[in-house]
C-alpha distance (Angstrom), angle and dihedral (degrees) to the residues before:
residue distance angle dihedral
M1 . . .
N2 3.78 . .
T3 3.76 109.0 .
I4 3.79 98.3 153.6
R5 3.78 106.9 110.7
L6 3.80 126.8 -155.5
Y7 3.80 101.8 -152.0
N8 3.78 96.1 156.8
L9 3.78 140.4 -29.3
T10 3.78 93.4 -100.2
G11 3.77 90.5 55.0
W12 3.75 91.5 52.2
I13 3.81 93.0 49.6
F14 3.81 86.5 55.2
L15 3.79 91.6 47.7
A16 3.77 92.4 48.9
A17 3.77 90.1 56.0
L18 3.78 90.3 46.6
F19 3.79 91.2 52.1
L20 3.78 92.3 51.6
I21 3.78 92.3 55.1
S22 3.58 102.3 40.8
C23 31.30 138.7 -35.7
Q24 9.40 160.5 97.9
E25 3.69 84.1 80.3
E26 3.81 113.5 -159.7
S27 3.79 90.4 -135.7
M28 3.81 95.5 27.3
V29 3.73 127.9 146.0
N30 3.80 110.8 -96.4
P31 3.86 106.5 -95.4
G32 3.80 88.0 -135.6
N33 3.76 92.4 52.7
P34 3.82 110.1 131.6
E35 3.81 87.6 -141.5
L36 3.81 89.3 75.5
K37 3.77 104.1 109.9
G38 3.77 133.1 -152.0
L39 3.75 145.6 81.9
A40 3.78 93.5 -60.9
N41 3.80 89.5 67.4
A42 3.78 92.0 41.1
N43 3.81 95.7 52.8
D44 3.76 93.2 82.7
N45 3.79 102.3 147.2
A46 3.78 119.3 99.0
R47 3.80 96.6 -121.3
D48 3.80 93.8 53.9
Q49 3.79 91.9 46.6
A50 3.81 92.6 48.6
Y51 3.79 92.2 52.1
L52 3.79 96.6 44.2
Q53 3.83 91.4 49.2
K54 3.81 95.0 55.9
N55 3.82 111.7 100.6
S56 3.78 90.1 -11.5
L57 3.80 137.2 156.5
E58 3.78 123.7 -154.5
M59 3.82 116.0 -158.5
T60 3.77 116.8 -167.1
V61 3.83 116.0 -167.9
F62 3.75 122.7 -141.0
H63 3.78 135.1 -177.1
D64 3.78 127.3 -164.1
E65 3.81 105.2 -151.0
G66 3.80 90.9 -165.7
T67 3.80 96.6 58.2
G68 3.82 98.6 21.9
E69 3.79 90.4 -124.9
H70 3.82 119.1 154.4
A71 3.81 118.7 -167.3
Y72 3.79 147.4 156.0
N73 3.79 125.4 -119.0
F74 3.81 106.7 -152.2
S75 3.79 118.7 -155.8
T76 3.78 88.8 -143.5
Q77 3.82 136.8 8.1
E78 3.82 93.9 -146.6
V79 3.79 136.4 47.1
D80 3.79 133.6 169.6
A81 3.76 121.8 -99.1
G82 3.79 120.9 -96.4
W83 3.80 127.1 47.6
V84 3.79 111.3 7.4
T85 3.81 122.3 -174.5
M86 3.79 112.9 -147.4
K87 3.78 121.6 -161.8
L88 3.80 117.0 -163.7
V89 3.82 111.2 -158.4
N90 3.79 110.7 -166.7
P91 3.83 113.2 -174.6
T92 3.82 93.2 158.7
H93 3.78 129.2 94.6
S94 3.82 95.1 -110.0
D95 3.79 136.0 77.6
H96 3.82 114.0 -105.0
F97 3.82 141.4 175.3
A98 3.81 139.1 177.6
L99 3.81 119.4 -127.9
F100 3.83 113.6 -175.0
Y101 3.81 126.5 -149.4
H102 3.80 126.1 -166.1
V103 3.80 103.0 -126.7
P104 3.84 111.6 -135.4
Q105 3.79 121.0 -128.3
E106 3.80 90.3 -114.4
A107 3.80 90.2 62.5
I108 3.79 92.4 47.4
E109 3.78 90.7 52.5
A110 3.82 91.6 46.9
A111 3.80 90.7 51.5
E112 3.80 90.3 51.1
A113 3.78 91.4 49.0
A114 3.82 89.4 51.5
D115 3.84 90.0 47.8
L116 3.80 90.2 -123.4
S117 3.77 134.9 127.3
I118 3.80 116.3 -107.7
K119 3.79 89.4 -108.5
D120 3.79 95.5 50.4
Y121 3.80 92.1 43.3
W122 3.83 92.3 49.7
H123 3.78 90.4 49.4
Q124 3.81 91.5 49.5
V125 3.82 99.5 47.7
I126 3.84 103.6 26.3
T127 3.79 112.9 19.9
T128 3.81 100.4 38.9
P129 3.85 94.9 46.6
F130 3.79 89.2 49.6
Q131 3.79 92.9 53.0
D132 3.83 92.5 42.6
E133 3.81 92.7 52.0
F134 3.83 93.0 41.6
N135 3.82 95.2 54.6
P136 3.82 98.5 71.4
Y137 3.82 90.4 45.0
I138 3.79 97.1 50.6
Q139 3.84 89.5 43.5
G140 3.83 88.9 57.9
N141 3.80 97.6 -112.4
I142 3.83 96.8 116.8
D143 3.78 134.7 20.3
Y144 3.82 125.7 -108.7
G145 3.79 95.4 -101.7
T146 3.79 91.4 53.3
F147 3.80 90.4 49.1
V148 3.80 91.8 52.5
N149 3.81 92.9 46.3
N150 3.81 91.1 49.4
L151 3.79 91.9 47.4
V152 3.78 95.0 49.3
G153 3.78 91.5 47.7
E154 3.79 92.1 50.5
L155 3.80 95.0 47.4
L156 3.79 92.8 46.9
G157 3.78 87.1 56.9
V158 3.81 100.2 46.8
A159 3.83 103.9 24.4
P160 3.83 112.3 19.4
W161 3.82 88.6 161.0
F162 3.84 88.0 72.0
F163 3.80 87.7 71.8
N164 3.80 99.5 32.2
P165 2.99 120.7 54.7
G166 3.79 85.2 -1.0
A167 3.81 136.0 -154.1
A168 3.79 105.8 -92.0
V169 3.81 117.8 -140.8
V170 3.80 112.1 -129.6
G171 3.82 103.1 -179.8
G172 3.76 130.4 -112.6
P173 3.83 138.1 -177.6
G174 3.77 113.3 -32.1
I175 3.82 131.4 -129.9
T176 3.76 108.2 -43.5
A177 3.79 123.1 -171.8
G178 3.77 123.4 -125.8
G179 3.80 112.3 -83.9
H180 3.82 91.8 25.7
V181 3.79 139.3 102.4
S182 3.82 128.7 -146.8
Q183 3.77 134.6 -176.9
T184 3.77 132.5 -155.7
S185 3.82 133.1 171.2
V186 3.81 122.6 -144.5
Y187 3.78 133.6 175.3
L188 3.82 112.6 -116.7
E189 3.80 128.4 -169.9
P190 3.83 119.9 -148.7
G191 3.77 114.8 -74.7
T192 3.80 145.3 78.1
Y193 3.80 120.3 -55.8
I194 3.77 135.6 -175.2
A195 3.80 127.2 -154.3
E196 3.78 126.8 -153.1
C197 3.77 141.1 177.3
Y198 3.82 116.1 -152.3
I199 3.76 99.3 -175.7
K200 3.80 106.3 136.7
D201 3.80 130.9 -125.6
D202 3.78 118.6 -130.5
D203 3.81 88.0 -93.2
Q204 3.81 89.8 58.8
L205 3.80 95.3 -108.4
F206 3.80 113.3 143.7
H207 3.78 114.2 -124.1
S208 3.81 89.3 -128.5
Y209 3.80 88.0 59.2
T210 3.80 90.8 53.4
G211 3.80 93.1 50.4
M212 3.79 109.8 -72.6
L213 3.80 97.6 133.6
E214 3.80 127.1 106.6
T215 3.81 136.2 171.2
L216 3.78 129.4 -132.5
V217 3.80 128.3 -168.9
V218 3.80 117.8 -148.1
S219 3.78 110.5 -156.9
S220 3.80 127.6 -135.8
S221 3.83 89.3 -112.7
Y222 3.78 116.7 94.0
A223 3.79 119.1 -135.5
D224 3.76 120.0 -124.5
V225 3.82 92.1 -120.5
K226 3.78 121.7 131.0
E227 3.79 123.4 -139.1
P228 3.82 109.6 -90.9
K229 3.79 120.4 -105.3
P230 3.78 112.4 -126.2
S231 3.77 129.2 -138.8
I232 3.84 91.3 -167.9
D233 3.82 128.7 35.1
V234 3.80 119.9 -154.4
T235 3.79 123.8 179.0
V236 3.79 130.2 -162.9
S237 3.79 129.8 -167.7
S238 3.80 140.6 152.3
I239 3.80 89.0 -114.5
D240 3.78 105.3 45.7
G241 3.82 101.2 20.0
I242 3.80 116.9 -147.0
Q243 3.78 117.0 -15.3
H244 3.80 122.8 -169.8
P245 3.78 140.6 162.6
E246 3.81 115.4 -76.8
T247 3.80 91.9 -132.2
I248 3.78 122.5 46.2
R249 3.80 117.2 177.3
P250 3.81 125.4 -146.8
G251 3.76 119.9 -99.4
K252 3.78 139.5 61.4
H253 3.79 115.5 -26.0
T254 3.79 139.8 -178.8
V255 3.78 104.7 -146.5
A256 3.78 118.0 -157.8
I257 3.82 108.9 -150.5
H258 3.80 108.0 -162.4
Y259 3.83 119.0 -162.1
L260 3.82 104.8 -150.3
D261 3.77 92.6 179.0
Q262 3.82 141.0 -16.8
T263 3.76 135.4 -140.9
T264 3.79 139.6 164.0
Y265 3.78 119.5 -102.5
S266 3.81 130.3 -156.3
N267 3.82 90.6 -86.9
L268 3.84 88.3 59.6
V269 3.80 96.0 -113.0
G270 3.78 135.7 101.1
H271 3.78 128.1 -120.9
N272 3.80 121.2 -80.6
V273 3.79 133.2 171.2
Q274 3.78 124.0 -112.9
L275 3.81 131.0 177.2
V276 3.80 118.2 -138.2
R277 3.80 127.3 -178.2
F278 3.79 122.4 -148.6
D279 3.75 106.5 -135.8
N280 3.80 95.9 -157.5
G281 3.78 107.2 9.4
Y282 3.80 124.3 -82.1
D283 3.79 142.9 -107.4
T284 3.80 134.7 -165.6
S285 3.81 91.8 -86.5
L286 3.81 92.6 55.4
L287 3.77 92.3 47.4
N288 3.82 89.7 51.8
E289 3.83 90.3 50.0
L290 3.78 90.3 49.1
G291 3.82 90.8 51.2
L292 3.81 91.3 52.0
Y293 3.79 91.1 47.9
M294 3.83 90.7 59.7
N295 3.79 93.6 65.0
W296 3.82 110.3 79.9
S297 3.82 92.7 -168.2
T298 3.81 93.2 73.6
V299 3.79 127.6 74.6
E300 3.81 92.0 -111.7
G301 3.79 94.6 41.5
L302 3.80 122.1 111.6
T303 3.77 95.4 -14.8
V304 3.81 122.9 158.6
H305 3.80 94.2 -82.1
S306 3.78 128.4 43.0
P307 3.80 117.4 -137.2
E308 3.77 115.2 -60.4
G309 3.79 110.5 -90.0
T310 3.81 94.5 33.0
T311 3.84 131.4 97.6
F312 3.77 121.9 -168.8
M313 3.81 112.3 -141.7
G314 3.81 103.1 -174.3
G315 3.78 131.4 -99.7
S316 3.79 131.3 162.8
M317 3.78 129.6 -39.2
E318 3.81 114.4 -141.2
M319 3.77 124.2 -63.8
L320 3.78 131.0 -175.6
S321 3.80 91.2 -126.7
G322 3.76 142.4 -36.3
T323 3.79 131.3 62.6
A324 3.80 136.0 -56.8
Y325 3.82 122.8 -164.6
Y326 3.77 118.5 -139.4
Y327 3.82 122.2 -167.2
V328 3.78 119.5 -149.2
N329 3.81 140.6 159.9
L330 3.81 105.9 -141.2
K331 3.75 119.3 -156.0
P332 3.82 122.4 -167.4
G333 3.80 110.3 -75.9
T334 3.79 144.6 84.0
Y335 3.76 122.4 -57.9
A336 3.79 141.6 164.7
W337 3.79 137.6 -147.7
I338 3.79 108.0 -140.9
A339 3.78 137.1 173.2
E340 3.80 128.2 -141.1
V341 3.81 95.8 -113.6
P342 3.78 132.5 113.3
D343 3.83 113.4 -89.2
S344 3.77 92.2 2.7
A345 3.82 94.3 -179.2
S346 3.84 93.3 61.4
K347 3.81 89.2 51.6
G348 3.79 93.2 52.2
M349 3.76 90.3 -110.0
L350 3.80 100.0 119.2
K351 3.76 109.7 72.5
V352 3.81 120.8 171.5
F353 3.80 119.4 -157.1
T354 3.80 138.0 169.3
V355 3.77 127.2 -131.9
P356 3.78 105.4 -149.4
S357 3.78 127.4 -139.7
P358 3.79 112.2 -97.6
N359 3.80 114.8 -96.7
């Protein structure tokens, strides 16, 4: 896992001060199973399909229960620059997502010097140190501040490029429950990218550590794909939290998720926007459980299954700025927009809403 984000130098000066004081499963569901749920199955008209298939990437998750390996199977290793539609197909029994990083040239050169692929090099100098430093903390042997100090010191030694110039986060499909499909479009510039999922197994191993990393090359050619047109606009910021329309009708939607700013929270990540459905309504206890789940740095945070009675339907992983487009087919029921930050409700980043039955 590599959740430390370099949003800007000022943010890292603040973090440094803070530090000093402180997903193919052997028994998997068939990927073609019609029971897989999500917008991809709902977008059944030819125009929608034609658009979503242009300059697209399909990522199928698999999990080998025998070895414990989690991994992605990418439909292609290269796409054109511009708007890219990413479909996350999750036929496993665990929640998964795909967060993409723009790999800096310094890391590419270091991988070449080590005679390693980008994926293997990233796992060696970012993912493995993160897991190694996380283990004594989550086992109760050191406090959180010591864990962070140890981690930063280790990464500065083996991968200084992670801090300067940094590996920018560019979004990707949000948390998607097992047996579901989600789709998100992001704008990518030419370069090399790496995707990870840092959901944790019950033994507190990050899925990225057990293999859920994959690289993508974005060519210097720009795809002839126009920016999507939204039917719903959602904004997220550190000041106003998540803002969304009061009324959201049932049916297929293209949701524009606008990042008005970005910052780093105490769990070392920035805000993102996830959609969760309440299977049988909600109460204060379930909302509290959901809030705890969105903090990976706790034992109960971002484990393989979200709290009972909730289903994650995708969304957008964090971005420095700009807009992601998330496609969803909303049925009548109760939902929430939520960000992966500690105590999301107090930050205005847990917003419950109801989709009414059609008149």
